[in-house]
N, CA, C and O atoms as a MOPAC input file, in Angstrom:
PM7 MOZYME 1SCF
protein

 N      0.83500 1    -1.18200 1     0.00000 1
 C      0.00000 1     0.00000 1     0.00000 1
 C      0.87500 1     1.23800 1     0.00000 1
 O      1.97700 1     1.22900 1     0.54800 1
 N      0.39900 1     2.26900 1    -0.59500 1
 C      1.17600 1     3.49200 1    -0.70700 1
 C      1.09800 1     4.28400 1     0.59100 1
 O      0.02200 1     4.46300 1     1.16200 1
 N      2.23400 1     4.74700 1     1.03900 1
 C      2.28700 1     5.53500 1     2.26400 1
 C      2.74100 1     6.96300 1     1.93900 1
 O      3.22700 1     7.67500 1     2.81700 1
 N      2.58500 1     7.37700 1     0.68600 1
 C      3.05900 1     8.69400 1     0.28000 1
 C      2.38200 1     9.80500 1     1.07900 1
 O      2.88000 1    10.93000 1     1.12000 1
 N      1.24600 1     9.49700 1     1.71700 1
 C      0.54700 1    10.50400 1     2.51000 1
 C      1.37200 1    10.92400 1     3.73100 1
 O      1.07800 1    11.95400 1     4.33700 1
 N      2.38900 1    10.15800 1     4.10300 1
 C      3.26300 1    10.53700 1     5.21600 1
 C      4.25300 1    11.62500 1     4.81300 1
 O      4.92200 1    12.22400 1     5.65600 1
 N      4.33200 1    11.86300 1     3.51800 1
 C      5.19700 1    12.90000 1     2.97800 1
 C      4.30900 1    14.07200 1     2.58800 1
 O      3.27900 1    13.88400 1     1.93900 1
 N      4.69900 1    15.27200 1     2.97600 1
 C      3.88000 1    16.44400 1     2.70300 1
 C      4.50200 1    17.25300 1     1.57600 1
 O      5.22000 1    18.22700 1     1.80100 1
 N      4.20300 1    16.81600 1     0.34800 1
 C      4.71000 1    17.51200 1    -0.83200 1
 C      3.77600 1    18.65600 1    -1.18300 1
 O      2.56500 1    18.57200 1    -0.98300 1
 N      4.35500 1    19.72200 1    -1.70700 1
 C      3.52600 1    20.80200 1    -2.23900 1
 C      2.73300 1    20.25600 1    -3.42700 1
 O      3.18000 1    19.33800 1    -4.11400 1
 N      1.56500 1    20.82500 1    -3.65800 1
 C      0.68700 1    20.33900 1    -4.72000 1
 C      1.39400 1    20.37600 1    -6.07600 1
 O      2.00000 1    21.38100 1    -6.45000 1
 N      1.30400 1    19.26900 1    -6.79800 1
 C      1.87500 1    19.17700 1    -8.13000 1
 C      3.35000 1    18.83000 1    -8.18100 1
 O      3.89500 1    18.63000 1    -9.26600 1
 N      4.01100 1    18.75500 1    -7.02900 1
 C      5.45400 1    18.47400 1    -7.01600 1
 C      5.73800 1    17.01700 1    -7.35800 1
 O      6.68500 1    16.72100 1    -8.08700 1
 N      4.92000 1    16.10500 1    -6.83500 1
 C      5.11200 1    14.68600 1    -7.11500 1
 C      3.98500 1    14.21900 1    -8.03200 1
 O      2.80600 1    14.32100 1    -7.69500 1
 N      4.37300 1    13.70600 1    -9.19300 1
 C      3.37900 1    13.25800 1   -10.16200 1
 C      3.09300 1    11.77000 1   -10.03800 1
 O      2.01700 1    11.30900 1   -10.41700 1
 N      4.04700 1    11.02300 1    -9.51100 1
 C      3.88200 1     9.58400 1    -9.31900 1
 C      4.85300 1     9.14700 1    -8.23600 1
 O      5.95000 1     9.69300 1    -8.12000 1
 N      4.44200 1     8.14400 1    -7.42800 1
 C      5.35100 1     7.67900 1    -6.38100 1
 C      5.07100 1     6.23400 1    -6.03000 1
 O      3.97100 1     5.71900 1    -6.23200 1
 N      6.09600 1     5.60000 1    -5.50000 1
 C      5.98200 1     4.26300 1    -4.92600 1
 C      6.80200 1     4.29100 1    -3.64600 1
 O      7.97300 1     4.67100 1    -3.65800 1
 N      6.18000 1     3.88700 1    -2.53800 1
 C      6.83800 1     3.98500 1    -1.24400 1
 C      6.62700 1     2.69500 1    -0.46100 1
 O      5.51900 1     2.16100 1    -0.41200 1
 N      7.70200 1     2.20100 1     0.15100 1
 C      7.62200 1     1.07900 1     1.08400 1
 C      8.16900 1     1.56100 1     2.41800 1
 O      9.30200 1     2.03600 1     2.49700 1
 N      7.37100 1     1.43900 1     3.45300 1
 C      7.81900 1     1.77400 1     4.79700 1
 C      7.61800 1     0.53400 1     5.66400 1
 O      6.51100 1     0.00500 1     5.75500 1
 N      8.69100 1     0.07800 1     6.29600 1
 C      8.60000 1    -1.10200 1     7.15400 1
 C      7.59300 1    -0.82600 1     8.26900 1
 O      7.57200 1     0.26300 1     8.84300 1
 N      6.77200 1    -1.80700 1     8.56400 1
 C      5.75500 1    -1.60400 1     9.61000 1
 C      6.10200 1    -2.38000 1    10.87300 1
 O      5.23700 1    -2.65800 1    11.70300 1
 N      7.36700 1    -2.72300 1    11.00700 1
 C      7.80700 1    -3.39300 1    12.23800 1
 C      8.64400 1    -2.41100 1    13.05500 1
 O      8.36700 1    -1.21200 1    13.04900 1
 N      9.63200 1    -2.89000 1    13.73400 1
 C     10.46400 1    -2.03800 1    14.59000 1
 C     11.66600 1    -1.48600 1    13.83500 1
 O     12.71300 1    -1.22400 1    14.42600 1
 N     11.51100 1    -1.31400 1    12.54800 1
 C     12.60200 1    -0.90900 1    11.67700 1
 C     12.34900 1     0.47500 1    11.08900 1
 O     11.20200 1     0.88200 1    10.90600 1
 N     13.43300 1     1.19500 1    10.79400 1
 C     13.33400 1     2.49900 1    10.13900 1
 C     13.47300 1     2.37000 1     8.62600 1
 O     13.57600 1     3.37800 1     7.92700 1
 N     13.47700 1     1.13600 1     8.11300 1
 C     13.67400 1     0.93100 1     6.68600 1
 C     12.56700 1     1.60600 1     5.88100 1
 O     11.38400 1     1.50100 1     6.20400 1
 N     12.98400 1     2.29800 1     4.82700 1
 C     12.04200 1     2.94900 1     3.92400 1
 C     12.69100 1     3.05500 1     2.54900 1
 O     13.88700 1     3.32100 1     2.42500 1
 N     11.87500 1     2.84000 1     1.52000 1
 C     12.30900 1     3.02200 1     0.14500 1
 C     11.21900 1     3.82000 1    -0.55500 1
 O     10.03800 1     3.48500 1    -0.46500 1
 N     11.61700 1     4.86700 1    -1.24600 1
 C     10.64900 1     5.66700 1    -1.98700 1
 C     11.23000 1     6.13000 1    -3.30300 1
 O     12.39900 1     6.50700 1    -3.38600 1
 N     10.39900 1     6.09700 1    -4.33300 1
 C     10.77100 1     6.61900 1    -5.64200 1
 C      9.69800 1     7.62800 1    -6.01600 1
 O      8.51200 1     7.29900 1    -6.04300 1
 N     10.10600 1     8.83900 1    -6.30100 1
 C      9.17300 1     9.93600 1    -6.54800 1
 C      9.48400 1    10.60300 1    -7.88100 1
 O     10.57000 1    11.14900 1    -8.07300 1
 N      8.51700 1    10.55600 1    -8.80400 1
 C      8.62800 1    11.33200 1   -10.03600 1
 C      8.21700 1    12.74700 1    -9.66300 1
 O      7.16800 1    12.94500 1    -9.05100 1
 N      9.03100 1    13.73200 1   -10.02400 1
 C      8.80500 1    15.08200 1    -9.51600 1
 C      8.96600 1    16.16300 1   -10.57600 1
 O      9.69800 1    16.00000 1   -11.55200 1
 N      8.27500 1    17.25100 1   -10.36200 1
 C      8.42400 1    18.44100 1   -11.19900 1
 C      9.38000 1    19.43000 1   -10.55000 1
 O      9.77600 1    20.40900 1   -11.18300 1
 N      9.76000 1    19.18800 1    -9.28500 1
 C     10.64000 1    20.09600 1    -8.54400 1
 C     11.45300 1    19.27300 1    -7.54200 1
 O     11.00400 1    19.02700 1    -6.42300 1
 N     12.64800 1    18.85200 1    -7.95300 1
 C     13.46400 1    17.95600 1    -7.12200 1
 C     13.81600 1    18.59000 1    -5.78600 1
 O     13.82600 1    17.89800 1    -4.76800 1
 N     14.10800 1    19.89600 1    -5.76000 1
 C     14.48700 1    20.54500 1    -4.50500 1
 C     13.33800 1    20.52400 1    -3.50100 1
 O     13.53800 1    20.20500 1    -2.32900 1
 N     12.15400 1    20.86000 1    -3.95400 1
 C     10.96900 1    20.84200 1    -3.08700 1
 C     10.68800 1    19.42400 1    -2.59400 1
 O     10.35300 1    19.21500 1    -1.42800 1
 N     10.82800 1    18.45900 1    -3.49200 1
 C     10.61300 1    17.05200 1    -3.14000 1
 C     11.60700 1    16.61800 1    -2.07700 1
 O     11.22900 1    15.95800 1    -1.10900 1
 N     12.86600 1    16.97800 1    -2.24400 1
 C     13.90800 1    16.60300 1    -1.27900 1
 C     13.63600 1    17.22900 1     0.08700 1
 O     13.86800 1    16.59600 1     1.11700 1
 N     13.14400 1    18.47200 1     0.10200 1
 C     12.81900 1    19.12900 1     1.37800 1
 C     11.71000 1    18.37800 1     2.10500 1
 O     11.78300 1    18.19000 1     3.32000 1
 N     10.68800 1    17.94900 1     1.37500 1
 C      9.58900 1    17.19300 1     1.99300 1
 C     10.09200 1    15.85200 1     2.52000 1
 O      9.66000 1    15.40300 1     3.58100 1
 N     10.98900 1    15.22000 1     1.79800 1
 C     11.57000 1    13.95100 1     2.24900 1
 C     12.37700 1    14.18500 1     3.53000 1
 O     12.30100 1    13.38200 1     4.46100 1
 N     13.14400 1    15.26800 1     3.58700 1
 C     13.92900 1    15.56800 1     4.78800 1
 C     13.01400 1    15.81700 1     5.98800 1
 O     13.32400 1    15.40200 1     7.10500 1
 N     11.89400 1    16.49200 1     5.75700 1
 C     10.92400 1    16.71200 1     6.83400 1
 C     10.40300 1    15.37400 1     7.35200 1
 O     10.27300 1    15.18200 1     8.56100 1
 N     10.10500 1    14.44500 1     6.43100 1
 C      9.67500 1    13.09800 1     6.83700 1
 C     10.76600 1    12.42200 1     7.66100 1
 O     10.48300 1    11.85600 1     8.71700 1
 N     12.01300 1    12.47600 1     7.18600 1
 C     13.11600 1    11.81500 1     7.89100 1
 C     13.29800 1    12.39400 1     9.29400 1
 O     13.53000 1    11.65000 1    10.24700 1
 N     13.19400 1    13.71400 1     9.42100 1
 C     13.32500 1    14.34800 1    10.73800 1
 C     12.22400 1    13.89200 1    11.68500 1
 O     12.48100 1    13.62000 1    12.85800 1
 N     11.01100 1    13.80900 1    11.18200 1
 C      9.87500 1    13.36100 1    11.98500 1
 C     10.03100 1    11.89800 1    12.39400 1
 O      9.81900 1    11.54100 1    13.55300 1
 N     10.40300 1    11.05800 1    11.43000 1
 C     10.59900 1     9.63200 1    11.71600 1
 C     11.72300 1     9.43900 1    12.73300 1
 O     11.63600 1     8.57900 1    13.61000 1
 N     12.77300 1    10.24000 1    12.60900 1
 C     13.90600 1    10.14400 1    13.54100 1
 C     13.45300 1    10.44600 1    14.96800 1
 O     13.83900 1     9.74700 1    15.90500 1
 N     12.64000 1    11.48200 1    15.13200 1
 C     12.12600 1    11.83900 1    16.45100 1
 C     11.37200 1    10.66600 1    17.06800 1
 O     11.54400 1    10.36500 1    18.24900 1
 N     10.53400 1    10.00300 1    16.26600 1
 C      9.77700 1     8.85200 1    16.76600 1
 C     10.69500 1     7.67400 1    17.08800 1
 O     10.53900 1     7.02200 1    18.12100 1
 N     11.65000 1     7.40700 1    16.20200 1
 C     12.55600 1     6.27000 1    16.40700 1
 C     13.45000 1     6.47500 1    17.63500 1
 O     13.76400 1     5.51300 1    18.33500 1
 N     13.86100 1     7.71600 1    17.90000 1
 C     14.72600 1     7.97200 1    19.05300 1
 C     14.05100 1     7.53200 1    20.34500 1
 O     14.71600 1     7.06800 1    21.27200 1
 N     12.73700 1     7.67800 1    20.40600 1
 C     11.99200 1     7.31200 1    21.60800 1
 C     11.79400 1     5.80600 1    21.75500 1
 O     11.84500 1     5.27500 1    22.86500 1
 N     11.56700 1     5.12000 1    20.63700 1
 C     11.16700 1     3.71700 1    20.70500 1
 C     12.22800 1     2.72900 1    20.22900 1
 O     12.37000 1     1.65200 1    20.80700 1
 N     12.96600 1     3.07900 1    19.19300 1
 C     13.95000 1     2.16700 1    18.61400 1
 C     15.22300 1     2.94200 1    18.27200 1
 O     15.54300 1     3.11700 1    17.09600 1
 N     15.95600 1     3.41100 1    19.29700 1
 C     17.11400 1     4.27600 1    19.05000 1
 C     18.19600 1     3.63700 1    18.17200 1
 O     18.95600 1     4.35200 1    17.51900 1
 N     18.27300 1     2.31500 1    18.14700 1
 C     19.27400 1     1.64400 1    17.31200 1
 C     19.01000 1     1.83800 1    15.82500 1
 O     19.89400 1     1.58900 1    15.00600 1
 N     17.80600 1     2.27900 1    15.46100 1
 C     17.43300 1     2.45600 1    14.05600 1
 C     17.71900 1     3.87200 1    13.53800 1
 O     17.65100 1     4.11200 1    12.33300 1
 N     18.03300 1     4.79400 1    14.42600 1
 C     18.17500 1     6.20800 1    14.04300 1
 C     19.27300 1     6.40400 1    13.00000 1
 O     19.14400 1     7.26700 1    12.13100 1
 N     20.35200 1     5.61800 1    13.06800 1
 C     21.45200 1     5.79600 1    12.11800 1
 C     20.97700 1     5.64700 1    10.67500 1
 O     21.51500 1     6.29500 1     9.77800 1
 N     19.96800 1     4.79600 1    10.44200 1
 C     19.45400 1     4.60700 1     9.08100 1
 C     18.84400 1     5.90600 1     8.55700 1
 O     19.00800 1     6.24500 1     7.38500 1
 N     18.14800 1     6.62300 1     9.42000 1
 C     17.50800 1     7.87400 1     9.01200 1
 C     18.52800 1     8.99500 1     8.88300 1
 O     18.43600 1     9.82400 1     7.97700 1
 N     19.50700 1     9.02000 1     9.79500 1
 C     20.55400 1    10.03500 1     9.73600 1
 C     21.38400 1     9.91300 1     8.46100 1
 O     21.88900 1    10.90900 1     7.94300 1
 N     21.51900 1     8.69600 1     7.96400 1
 C     22.37300 1     8.43300 1     6.80900 1
 C     21.59000 1     8.01400 1     5.57300 1
 O     22.15500 1     7.43500 1     4.64500 1
 N     20.31300 1     8.30000 1     5.55500 1
 C     19.46500 1     7.89800 1     4.43100 1
 C     20.01900 1     8.43700 1     3.11700 1
 O     20.54500 1     9.54800 1     3.04900 1
 N     19.88800 1     7.62600 1     2.08600 1
 C     20.29400 1     8.02700 1     0.74300 1
 C     19.12400 1     8.78500 1     0.12000 1
 O     18.02500 1     8.24600 1    -0.00600 1
 N     19.36300 1    10.02800 1    -0.26600 1
 C     18.37000 1    10.82000 1    -0.98700 1
 C     19.08900 1    11.37400 1    -2.20800 1
 O     19.89100 1    12.30200 1    -2.10400 1
 N     18.79300 1    10.79400 1    -3.36200 1
 C     19.47400 1    11.15100 1    -4.60600 1
 C     18.42600 1    11.51200 1    -5.65100 1
 O     17.28700 1    11.05000 1    -5.59000 1
 N     18.82800 1    12.35100 1    -6.61800 1
 C     17.91000 1    12.66400 1    -7.70500 1
 C     18.67400 1    12.90200 1    -8.99200 1
 O     19.88300 1    13.13100 1    -8.98800 1
 N     17.93700 1    12.84100 1   -10.09800 1
 C     18.50200 1    13.16000 1   -11.40700 1
 C     17.73300 1    14.31300 1   -12.04400 1
 O     17.78400 1    14.50700 1   -13.25900 1
 N     17.02200 1    15.07300 1   -11.21900 1
 C     16.26500 1    16.20200 1   -11.71000 1
 C     14.78000 1    15.92900 1   -11.85100 1
 O     13.95100 1    16.79700 1   -11.57700 1
 N     14.44600 1    14.71400 1   -12.28000 1
 C     13.03300 1    14.37500 1   -12.45800 1
 C     12.57100 1    13.22500 1   -11.56700 1
 O     11.37000 1    12.99900 1   -11.41500 1
 N     13.50600 1    12.50800 1   -10.98600 1
 C     13.19000 1    11.39900 1   -10.07900 1
 C     14.02400 1    11.55800 1    -8.81400 1
 O     15.22700 1    11.80700 1    -8.87700 1
 N     13.36700 1    11.41100 1    -7.66300 1
 C     14.06900 1    11.43900 1    -6.38100 1
 C     13.90900 1    10.07200 1    -5.74200 1
 O     12.80800 1     9.52200 1    -5.70200 1
 N     15.00200 1     9.52700 1    -5.24700 1
 C     14.98900 1     8.22700 1    -4.58800 1
 C     15.40600 1     8.40900 1    -3.14100 1
 O     16.37500 1     9.10500 1    -2.83800 1
 N     14.65500 1     7.77100 1    -2.25500 1
 C     14.94700 1     7.74500 1    -0.82100 1
 C     15.14800 1     6.29800 1    -0.41200 1
 O     14.30200 1     5.45100 1    -0.69500 1
 N     16.26000 1     6.00500 1     0.25300 1
 C     16.49300 1     4.66800 1     0.79700 1
 C     17.10200 1     4.81900 1     2.18200 1
 O     18.14000 1     5.46000 1     2.34500 1
 N     16.45700 1     4.23000 1     3.17100 1
 C     17.00900 1     4.13000 1     4.52200 1
 C     17.04800 1     2.64800 1     4.87600 1
 O     16.01400 1     1.98200 1     4.92400 1
 N     18.25000 1     2.14200 1     5.12300 1
 C     18.40300 1     0.71200 1     5.42700 1
 C     19.76500 1     0.50000 1     6.08500 1
 O     20.52100 1     1.45000 1     6.28200 1
 N     20.06700 1    -0.73900 1     6.41900 1
 C     21.34700 1    -1.06400 1     7.05600 1
 C     22.51200 1    -0.97700 1     6.08800 1
 O     23.60200 1    -0.55100 1     6.46700 1
 N     22.29300 1    -1.37900 1     4.83000 1
 C     23.35600 1    -1.40400 1     3.82400 1
 C     23.36000 1    -0.08800 1     3.05100 1
 O     22.90000 1    -0.03000 1     1.91000 1
 N     23.87700 1     0.95900 1     3.67100 1
 C     23.84100 1     2.28400 1     3.06000 1
 C     24.69900 1     2.37400 1     1.80600 1
 O     24.33700 1     3.07100 1     0.85800 1
 N     25.82300 1     1.68200 1     1.79100 1
 C     26.68500 1     1.69700 1     0.60600 1
 C     25.98200 1     1.03800 1    -0.57300 1
 O     26.02100 1     1.55000 1    -1.69200 1
 N     25.33700 1    -0.10000 1    -0.32000 1
 C     24.57700 1    -0.77600 1    -1.36800 1
 C     23.41200 1     0.07300 1    -1.84200 1
 O     23.09800 1     0.09500 1    -3.03200 1
 N     22.77200 1     0.77200 1    -0.91400 1
 C     21.64200 1     1.62900 1    -1.26100 1
 C     22.08900 1     2.75200 1    -2.19300 1
 O     21.40300 1     3.06500 1    -3.16700 1
 N     23.23700 1     3.35600 1    -1.89500 1
 C     23.75700 1     4.43500 1    -2.73500 1
 C     24.03900 1     3.93100 1    -4.14600 1
 O     23.72000 1     4.60700 1    -5.12400 1
 N     24.63900 1     2.74000 1    -4.25200 1
 C     24.94100 1     2.16900 1    -5.56400 1
 C     23.65400 1     1.91500 1    -6.34900 1
 O     23.57500 1     2.24100 1    -7.53300 1
 N     22.65500 1     1.33900 1    -5.70100 1
 C     21.38500 1     1.05200 1    -6.36800 1
 C     20.69400 1     2.33100 1    -6.82700 1
 O     20.16600 1     2.39500 1    -7.93700 1
 N     20.69900 1     3.35100 1    -5.96700 1
 C     20.08300 1     4.62600 1    -6.34700 1
 C     20.77500 1     5.21100 1    -7.56000 1
 O     20.10600 1     5.69100 1    -8.47500 1
 N     22.09600 1     5.18200 1    -7.58900 1
 C     22.84200 1     5.72300 1    -8.72100 1
 C     22.53600 1     4.95700 1    -9.99600 1
 O     22.41700 1     5.56300 1   -11.06100 1
 N     22.40700 1     3.63800 1    -9.91100 1
 C     22.07200 1     2.82300 1   -11.08300 1
 C     20.69900 1     3.22100 1   -11.61800 1
 O     20.53300 1     3.45100 1   -12.81500 1
 N     19.72600 1     3.29900 1   -10.72600 1
 C     18.35700 1     3.63300 1   -11.12600 1
 C     18.30700 1     5.01800 1   -11.76400 1
 O     17.59800 1     5.23200 1   -12.74700 1
 N     19.05500 1     5.94600 1   -11.20500 1
 C     19.04200 1     7.32300 1   -11.69400 1
 C     19.94700 1     7.54700 1   -12.89500 1
 O     19.98700 1     8.64100 1   -13.45900 1
 N     20.67000 1     6.51100 1   -13.28000 1
 C     21.55000 1     6.62700 1   -14.44400 1
 C     22.79700 1     7.43300 1   -14.18000 1
 O     23.31100 1     8.09400 1   -15.08200 1
 N     23.29300 1     7.38900 1   -12.95900 1
 C     24.51300 1     8.14400 1   -12.60400 1
 C     25.74600 1     7.29200 1   -12.77200 1
 O     26.85700 1     7.75900 1   -12.52100 1

C-alpha cells in the first residue's frame, strides 16, 4: 500500500510515487518519486526523515542511524529515498536507477 501521505509535498510536485515503509520495529524505507521540482521534493523527504527520527529515538534508538544516513538522490526528475542497514549498497542502487 502506498504511504506517500506521510510525505507532505507541495501540490503538483510529485506526479507519481511508490513507497515502502517497514511496519515493524525498523526504520527501513524506500521511496521513488517522479517530480516536477526535485528541490521541493527533497525538502519534503527531509521533513519526513526528521519526523521519523524523532519517533525512532523514543522507541527504537538503534534504528536512528538509518535515518541520519538515508540516501536521498535525484537526477532532476526522479528522487529516490532509501534508509536501510546497507547504506553503501543503497547508494549504488540509487545511482544505477538514476543513471549516474
